[in-house]
C-alpha positions as CSV (number, residue, x, y, z in Angstrom):
1,M,107.4,91.1,113.1
2,P,106.1,94.4,113.5
3,S,108.6,96.0,110.9
4,R,107.9,93.1,108.7
5,L,103.4,94.2,108.7
6,L,104.5,98.2,108.4
7,L,107.0,96.9,105.0
8,A,103.9,95.0,104.3
9,A,101.4,98.0,104.6
10,L,103.5,100.4,102.9
11,L,104.0,97.9,99.9
12,T,100.0,97.5,99.7
13,L,99.8,101.8,99.8
14,P,100.4,102.4,96.3
15,T,98.0,100.3,94.6
16,A,95.4,101.1,97.6
17,C,92.1,102.8,96.7
18,T,92.1,102.2,93.2
19,S,89.7,100.5,91.1
20,V,90.1,98.9,88.0
21,R,88.1,97.9,85.3
22,E,88.0,95.9,81.7
23,V,86.9,97.9,78.8
24,R,87.2,98.5,75.1
25,D,90.1,100.7,73.2
26,F,89.1,102.3,70.0
27,T,90.2,98.8,68.1
28,G,87.7,96.9,69.9
29,D,90.2,95.0,71.8
30,T,90.3,94.8,75.7
31,A,92.1,97.7,78.0
32,L,91.9,98.5,81.6
33,L,90.5,101.5,83.4
34,I,92.4,102.3,86.2
35,E,90.6,105.0,88.5
36,C,93.2,106.0,91.5
37,G,92.7,108.6,93.5
38,P,94.4,112.3,93.5
39,D,97.8,110.5,92.4
40,I,98.5,108.9,89.1
41,A,101.6,107.3,90.6
42,R,99.0,105.1,91.7
43,C,97.5,104.2,88.5
44,R,101.0,103.4,87.5
45,A,101.2,101.1,90.2
46,R,98.4,99.4,89.2
47,A,99.1,99.5,86.0
48,A,102.2,97.4,86.6
49,E,100.3,95.1,89.0
50,A,98.1,94.3,86.4
51,C,100.3,94.2,83.5
52,P,103.6,92.3,84.6
53,R,104.7,92.7,80.8
54,G,104.5,96.0,80.3
55,Y,101.4,98.3,79.3
56,D,101.2,100.9,76.5
57,V,99.1,104.2,78.1
58,L,95.9,104.9,75.7
59,A,95.1,107.8,77.8
60,T,94.7,109.7,81.5
61,G,92.7,112.4,82.6
62,E,90.9,113.6,85.9
63,N,86.9,112.9,87.1
64,Q,86.0,115.9,89.1
65,T,82.8,115.3,91.5
66,V,80.9,118.2,92.8
67,V,79.2,117.4,95.7
68,Q,77.0,120.3,97.1
69,S,74.8,120.8,100.4
70,G,73.0,122.8,102.8
71,T,69.7,124.9,101.9
72,P,69.3,127.3,98.8
73,G,70.4,130.7,100.3
74,E,73.6,128.9,102.1
75,R,75.1,125.8,99.6
76,R,78.5,123.8,100.3
77,T,80.4,123.5,97.5
78,M,83.2,120.1,97.8
79,T,84.7,119.4,94.7
80,S,87.4,116.1,94.6
81,A,89.8,115.0,91.9
82,D,90.4,111.6,90.9
83,Q,93.0,110.3,88.4
84,V,91.8,108.2,85.8
85,M,94.2,106.0,83.3
86,K,93.5,103.8,80.4
87,V,96.0,101.1,79.5
88,K,96.0,98.6,77.4
89,C,98.6,95.6,78.5
90,R,101.3,93.8,76.4
């Protein structure tokens, strides 16, 4: 029984921490914008899950978030990069 739970957890791992939003492509048709953290493989896995008949990649890229904290004399900067993929389901 514990091995089944571990297997189930590992199978859901690639799609964890992803978000999917419905957007429009350049022709006005429906497309999906997938944000998937630092690993583009998560985007591909989520696209395959959302589009069981396949998908076409319209764009890929990276969103960077920069957070600064501290006092003006002692600034600390943290950068986080998230992969983004825009797809159109077939």
